[in-house]
C-alpha distance (Angstrom), angle and dihedral (degrees) to the residues before:
residue distance angle dihedral
M1 . . .
N2 3.80 . .
E3 3.87 92.5 .
K4 3.83 92.2 49.4
R5 3.86 92.6 44.6
I6 3.77 94.3 -121.0
R7 3.74 121.4 146.8
L8 3.81 115.7 -146.0
L9 3.80 122.2 -137.0
A10 3.84 132.3 171.2
I11 3.80 134.3 -159.2
G12 3.71 131.3 -175.4
D13 3.75 135.3 55.1
L14 3.79 96.5 -26.7
D15 3.82 92.6 167.4
S16 3.84 87.8 71.3
L17 3.76 91.1 61.6
R18 3.77 96.7 81.7
N19 3.80 97.0 151.5
C20 3.83 95.3 58.3
Q21 3.79 104.4 17.3
A22 3.84 96.7 110.5
E23 3.83 92.2 47.4
L24 3.83 92.5 49.1
A25 3.77 91.1 47.7
E26 3.85 91.5 51.1
A27 3.81 92.2 47.3
I28 3.87 90.6 50.1
K29 3.82 90.7 48.7
D30 3.84 93.7 46.0
T31 3.80 90.3 54.4
S32 3.81 100.6 35.5
K33 3.84 96.4 102.9
I34 3.79 95.4 51.7
P35 3.78 108.7 115.2
G36 3.77 96.3 -163.2
M37 3.85 131.6 82.0
S38 3.79 119.6 -20.5
L39 3.80 125.5 -141.0
V40 3.82 110.2 -156.8
L41 3.82 115.4 -162.0
A42 3.84 115.4 -154.3
L43 3.89 99.3 -151.9
S44 3.72 123.2 176.8
Y45 3.74 87.8 -9.5
S46 3.84 133.7 148.9
S47 3.80 137.8 141.3
R48 3.84 86.2 -108.7
W49 3.82 85.2 65.3
E50 3.84 97.8 38.1
I51 3.81 99.6 55.4
P52 3.89 96.1 52.3
N53 3.73 89.7 40.9
A54 3.86 92.5 53.5
M55 3.80 89.8 48.8
K56 3.90 90.6 50.9
K57 3.73 90.2 50.9
M58 3.75 92.6 51.8
Q59 3.78 93.0 46.8
R60 3.80 88.9 53.6
S61 3.80 94.5 48.5
K62 3.91 93.2 57.5
A63 3.77 86.2 -174.9
E64 3.81 93.0 124.5
Q65 3.72 133.3 24.4
F66 3.85 108.7 -88.0
H67 3.77 111.9 -118.2
L68 3.79 136.4 137.4
K69 3.85 97.7 -94.1
T70 3.89 89.7 52.1
M71 3.80 90.8 47.1
L72 3.83 92.8 51.9
R73 3.85 91.2 46.4
S74 3.84 90.0 51.2
F75 3.75 93.7 45.6
L76 3.82 92.0 52.1
I77 3.74 92.2 49.0
I78 3.85 92.6 48.6
S79 3.78 92.3 46.0
Y80 3.80 99.5 52.6
């Protein structure tokens, strides 16, 4: 990746990748300062995972009152 000037990124439920989590984190760190092209791996990823994960993040933030309109706004911002 370094020779080709490609930065590695990953999205999804990375905690579920126990067998290769350390190697993936190292590869992401090693390529993090490359300003060129990015390769984004969608690993263990689905909308079924993304919606509950967005809701959990909102509940943790407690910055705003949790309600449906806020949840939808947050989901749309996270998704795009």
